[in-house]
C-alpha positions in Angstrom: -22.5 -19.1 6.7 -22.9 -22.6 5.2 -20.9 -24.4 7.5 -17.9 -21.8 7.1 -16.2 -19.9 9.2 -16.7 -16.3 9.0 -13.0 -15.8 8.0 -13.3 -18.6 5.5 -16.7 -17.4 4.4 -15.1 -13.8 3.3 -12.1 -15.2 2.2 -14.5 -17.1 -0.6 -16.0 -13.5 -1.0 -13.2 -12.3 -2.1 -12.0 -15.0 -4.1 -15.3 -15.3 -6.1 -15.9 -11.3 -6.8 -11.8 -11.2 -7.5 -12.1 -14.0 -10.0 -14.4 -11.5 -12.2 -11.9 -8.8 -11.8 -9.0 -11.1 -13.0 -11.1 -12.4 -16.4 -11.4 -9.0 -17.0 -8.0 -8.1 -16.8 -6.9 -10.3 -19.5 -10.1 -10.8 -21.6 -11.3 -6.8 -22.4 -7.7 -6.2 -21.3 -9.3 -3.9 -18.0 -6.4 -1.5 -17.2 -5.9 1.5 -15.7 -2.4 2.4 -17.5 -3.5 0.5 -20.3 -7.0 2.6 -21.0 -5.2 6.1 -20.9 -2.0 4.9 -22.7 -4.8 4.0 -25.3 -6.6 7.2 -25.6 -3.4 9.5 -25.6 -1.1 7.3 -27.6 -3.7 5.1 -29.7 -6.4 7.1 -30.6 -9.0 4.4 -28.6 -10.9 5.1 -26.0 -12.8 2.2 -25.8 -11.0 0.5 -22.8 -11.3 4.3 -20.9 -14.5 4.1 -21.1 -14.8 1.2 -19.4 -14.1 3.1 -16.2 -17.4 5.5 -16.2 -19.7 2.5 -17.1 -18.0 -0.1 -14.2 -18.4 2.9 -11.8 -22.2 4.1 -12.8 -23.3 0.5 -12.8 -21.5 0.1 -9.3 -22.5 3.3 -7.7 -26.9 2.3 -8.9 -26.3 -0.9 -7.5 -24.1 -0.3 -3.9 -27.0 2.6 -3.8 -30.1 0.2 -4.0 -28.3 -2.2 -1.8 -27.6 0.1 0.4 -31.3 1.3 0.7 -32.5 -2.3 1.4 -30.0 -2.3 4.3 -28.0 -4.9 2.3 -24.5 -3.0 1.8 -23.2 -1.2 4.3 -20.9 0.9 2.9 -21.0 3.5 5.8 -18.9 1.2 7.7 -16.1 1.1 5.5 -12.7 2.9 5.6 -13.1 5.0 2.4 -16.3 6.8 4.6 -15.1 6.9 8.2 -12.2 8.9 7.6 -13.1 12.8 7.1 -12.3 13.3 3.3 -8.4 15.0 3.2 -7.8 17.0 0.3 -4.0 17.2 0.9 -3.8 13.5 1.2 -6.3 12.6 -2.1 -3.8 14.9 -4.4 -0.8 14.2 -2.8 -1.4 9.9 -2.5 -3.4 10.1 -5.8 -0.3 12.1 -7.6 2.4 9.6 -6.2 0.2 6.3 -7.2 -0.2 7.5 -10.5 3.8 8.8 -11.3 4.8 5.5 -9.5 1.8 3.3 -12.2 3.9 4.8 -15.4 6.9 3.6 -14.1 6.1 0.7 -12.9 4.0 -0.1 -15.7 1.3 -1.1 -14.3 -0.5 -0.6 -10.9 -1.2 -3.0 -8.3 -4.3 -4.4 -10.3 -2.5 -4.9 -13.3 0.8 -6.4 -11.6 -1.4 -9.4 -10.3 -3.0 -9.8 -13.4 0.2 -10.2 -15.6 1.7 -12.9 -12.9 -1.7 -14.3 -13.6 -0.5 -14.3 -17.2 2.9 -15.8 -16.2 5.1 -12.4 -15.9 7.8 -13.0 -13.4 8.8 -9.6 -12.9 5.4 -8.4 -11.5 6.2 -10.3 -9.1 8.6 -8.1 -7.7 6.3 -5.3 -8.0 3.4 -6.7 -6.2 6.5 -7.5 -3.7 7.8 -3.9 -3.1 4.1 -2.5 -3.2 3.1 -4.8 -0.1 6.7 -3.7 1.7 6.1 0.1 0.8 2.3 0.0 1.9 2.9 -1.3 5.1 6.1 0.5 5.8 4.4 3.7 5.2 0.5 2.5 7.3 2.5 0.7 10.4 6.3 0.8 9.9 9.2 3.1 10.0 7.2 5.6 7.4 4.0 5.9 10.0 4.6 8.8 12.0 6.1 10.9 9.1 3.1 10.1 7.6 0.6 11.1 10.1 2.8 14.1 10.9 2.1 15.1 7.4 -1.4 13.7 6.5 -3.3 13.3 9.5 -6.5 11.6 9.6 -9.9 12.4 11.7 -12.5 10.0 12.2 -15.9 11.5 10.5 -17.6 13.2 12.7 -20.6 12.3 10.0 -20.9 11.0 7.3 -21.4 14.1 5.7 -17.5 14.8 6.4 -16.8 11.9 3.8 -20.0 11.2 1.8 -20.8 12.8 -1.0 -24.2 11.4 -1.6 -25.0 12.6 2.3 -23.4 15.7 1.8 -25.6 16.7 -1.0 -28.5 15.1 1.0 -27.9 17.2 3.6 -28.1 20.5 0.8 -30.4 20.1 -0.8 -33.1 17.6 0.6 -33.0 15.3 -1.8 -32.7 11.5 -0.6 -29.3 10.1 -0.6 -30.3 7.1 -3.0 -31.9 9.3 -5.8 -28.7 11.4 -5.8 -26.5 8.3 -6.5 -28.9 7.2 -9.0 -28.6 10.5 -10.7 -24.6 10.6 -10.2 -24.7 7.0 -11.4 -26.4 8.1 -15.0 -24.1 11.1 -15.6 -21.1 8.8 -15.2 -22.2 6.4 -17.4 -24.1 8.7 -19.8 -20.2 9.3 -21.8 -19.9 6.0 -22.5 -23.2 5.2 -23.6 -23.4 8.2 -25.4 -20.0 6.5 -27.7 -21.1 4.8 -30.3 -17.6 3.2 -30.9 -18.1 1.9 -27.2 -21.6 1.1 -27.6 -20.8 -1.3 -30.6 -17.9 -3.2 -28.6 -20.4 -5.4 -26.5 -17.6 -7.2 -25.0 -16.4 -4.1 -23.5 -19.8 -2.7 -22.4 -20.8 -6.0 -20.5 -17.5 -6.5 -18.8 -17.8 -2.9 -17.6 -20.7 -4.2 -16.1 -19.8 -7.5 -14.5 -16.3 -5.3 -13.3 -19.3 -3.0 -11.8 -21.1 -5.7 -10.2 -18.0 -7.6 -8.8 -17.1 -4.6 -6.2 -21.4 -4.8 -5.4 -20.9 -8.1 -4.8 -17.7 -7.4 -2.2 -20.2 -4.9 -0.4 -22.6 -7.6 -0.2 -20.9 -10.6 0.7 -18.9 -9.1 3.8 -22.0 -7.3 4.7 -23.8 -10.2 4.9 -21.3 -12.1 6.8 -20.5 -8.9 8.9 -24.1 -8.9 10.1 -25.1 -12.7 10.5 -21.9 -14.1 11.9 -20.1 -13.9 15.2 -16.5 -12.3 14.4 -15.8 -8.8 14.2 -15.6 -9.1 9.7 -15.0 -5.9 8.4 -17.1 -4.8 5.5 -15.2 -4.0 2.2 -14.6 -3.6 -1.7 -11.2 -4.5 -4.0 -8.4 -2.9 -2.9 -4.3 -3.5 -4.2 -2.1 -1.9 -1.9 -2.4 -3.0 1.5 -4.1 -6.3 0.5 -0.5 -7.0 -0.8 1.3 -6.8 2.6 -1.3 -8.6 4.1 -0.9 -11.3 1.8 3.0 -10.8 2.9 2.7 -11.4 6.2 0.2 -14.3 6.0 2.2 -16.3 3.8 5.2 -15.6 6.3 2.7 -16.5 9.1 2.6 -13.3 10.9 -0.8 -13.0 10.6 -3.9 -15.9 10.4 -4.5 -17.5 7.2 -7.6 -16.0 5.1 -9.7 -12.5 4.9 -11.5 -10.8 2.1 -8.6 -9.0 0.8 -6.5 -12.1 0.6 -9.0 -14.0 -1.2 -9.7 -10.7 -3.5 -5.7 -11.0 -4.4 -5.9 -14.7 -5.1 -8.9 -14.4 -7.0 -7.6 -11.8 -9.4 -4.4 -14.1 -10.0 -6.7 -17.1 -10.8 -9.0 -14.9 -12.8 -6.0 -13.6 -15.0 -4.4 -17.0 -15.3 -7.9 -18.6 -17.0 -8.4 -15.2 -18.6 -4.8 -16.2 -19.9 -5.2 -19.8 -20.7 -8.5 -18.9 -23.0 -7.0 -16.3 -25.1 -4.0 -18.2 -25.3 -1.4 -15.8 -23.7 -0.3 -17.2 -21.0 3.9 -17.2 -21.1 6.5 -16.9 -19.0 8.5 -13.8 -18.5 11.6 -12.8 -16.9 13.3 -8.9 -16.6 16.5 -8.8 -18.9 17.0 -4.7 -18.4 18.6 -4.1 -15.1 17.7 -0.2 -15.7 13.8 -0.9 -16.0 13.5 -3.2 -13.7 15.2 -0.2 -11.7 12.9 2.1 -12.4 9.9 -0.1 -11.9 11.0 -0.7 -8.4 11.2 2.8 -7.7 7.5 3.3 -9.8 6.3 0.6 -7.1 7.5 2.1 -4.0 5.8 5.2 -4.8 2.5 3.2 -5.4 3.0 1.4 -2.0 3.2 5.0 0.0 0.7 7.0 -2.2 -1.9 4.2 -1.7 -2.1 4.5 1.7 -2.0 8.2 1.7 -4.9 8.5 -0.3 -6.6 5.2 1.4 -6.9 3.5 -1.8 -5.2 2.6 -5.7 -7.0 3.2 -8.9 -9.1 0.3 -8.0 -9.6 1.0 -4.5 -10.6 4.7 -4.8 -11.0 4.8 -8.2 -14.3 1.9 -8.1 -14.8 0.6 -4.4 -14.8 4.4 -3.1 -16.4 5.8 -5.6 -19.5 3.0 -5.4 -20.0 4.1 -1.9 -19.7 8.0 -3.4 -17.0 8.8 -0.8 -15.7 12.4 -1.3 -12.2 11.1 -1.7 -12.9 9.2 -4.8 -13.1 11.6 -7.9 -10.5 13.9 -6.5 -8.1 10.8 -5.8 -8.8 9.4 -9.5 -8.1 12.8 -11.2 -4.9 13.1 -9.3 -4.0 9.9 -10.3 -5.0 10.5 -14.2 -2.7 13.4 -13.9 0.1 11.4 -12.4 -0.1 8.6 -14.9 -0.4 11.3 -17.7 2.8 13.6 -16.6 4.4 10.0 -16.0 4.3 8.3 -19.4 5.0 12.0 -21.0 8.5 11.6 -19.3 8.7 8.2 -20.3 7.0 7.6 -23.8 7.7 11.2 -25.4 10.4 12.4 -23.6 9.1 16.2 -22.7 9.1 18.1 -19.6 5.6 16.2 -18.7 4.1 19.9 -17.4 4.0 21.1 -20.8 0.7 22.2 -22.5 -1.3 19.7 -19.6 -4.0 21.1 -20.1 -4.0 20.2 -23.8 -4.6 16.3 -22.5 -8.0 15.8 -20.9 -9.7 16.1 -24.1 -7.4 13.9 -25.5 -8.4 11.2 -23.5 -12.1 12.4 -22.9 -13.0 14.7 -25.9 -14.7 13.9 -29.0 -13.4 11.0 -31.0 -11.6 12.1 -34.1 -13.2 12.0 -37.7 -11.9 9.0 -39.6 -11.6 9.6 -43.2 
């Protein structure tokens, strides 16, 4: 591809599409935990509405690319394995609680590194080590025993669109486009969000960055000579992968590494554009201990759930993996529980049913 090796090509795909995500983390402040905090405690749901808008865009474009054979998402890790309810719930809850304790997810930590936050480098390091320990290290045997993964006998075991096609006889493409429409509807019917043109535009760009990754890795896999996996953005296992490459254990390059570096570079550029770059360090040992523990929870939970808030919440969702909505809901609940404990100092399970309307219900009238 353009005189590049296959590995170099997918690294470039990861970097270019990750750059968009990095810019989004700084310019419209696209962030999972920040969006939840805004909705719960700030009364502003613009950032949380970016999620359904971005996911809906990714679902629609990915479905169209797949229909023309330009995005081979059926070979991705999200659709290769049978859906496991226990793994999605347990892993998602662990990740959500860990995200609240750490103050951001893996993607958010990378974005903060790009803005000069040295503390976040330790969070990234901890997530990567915990993820690899859970995937192939000393915790792998226990993970396999508690949450065994079976390869899907057919796509209906892992793909929501294929499953619904078998049940309803409606073509998979039409189902995907209908789901995309349902996803973007809450955002496009929210007058406050629609007036925020920057948030709307960046939501679409975030969705397109996900589909660009599917398209780019598919193209290299189909036209190249090396066995290149088809993948999109996720920030749990890739953090461990880049650590191993930095130590010379694995060969340099790959989509995941390009994605991580792209996010950092995009966040750095966005911080410079907005004049927000400044070096920061942690001067509170108690806070740092909490953040490290939260990062470890995210590393373990992300591997169990087969993805993080971006991996399951955007990439897996764009392929309409059955695990995606279950995992992202579990992450949301875990994050809310963690925030209630940290911010409100209350029993996190008290009146939990009243939380969701504050996130996605009608906006309070201004007087």
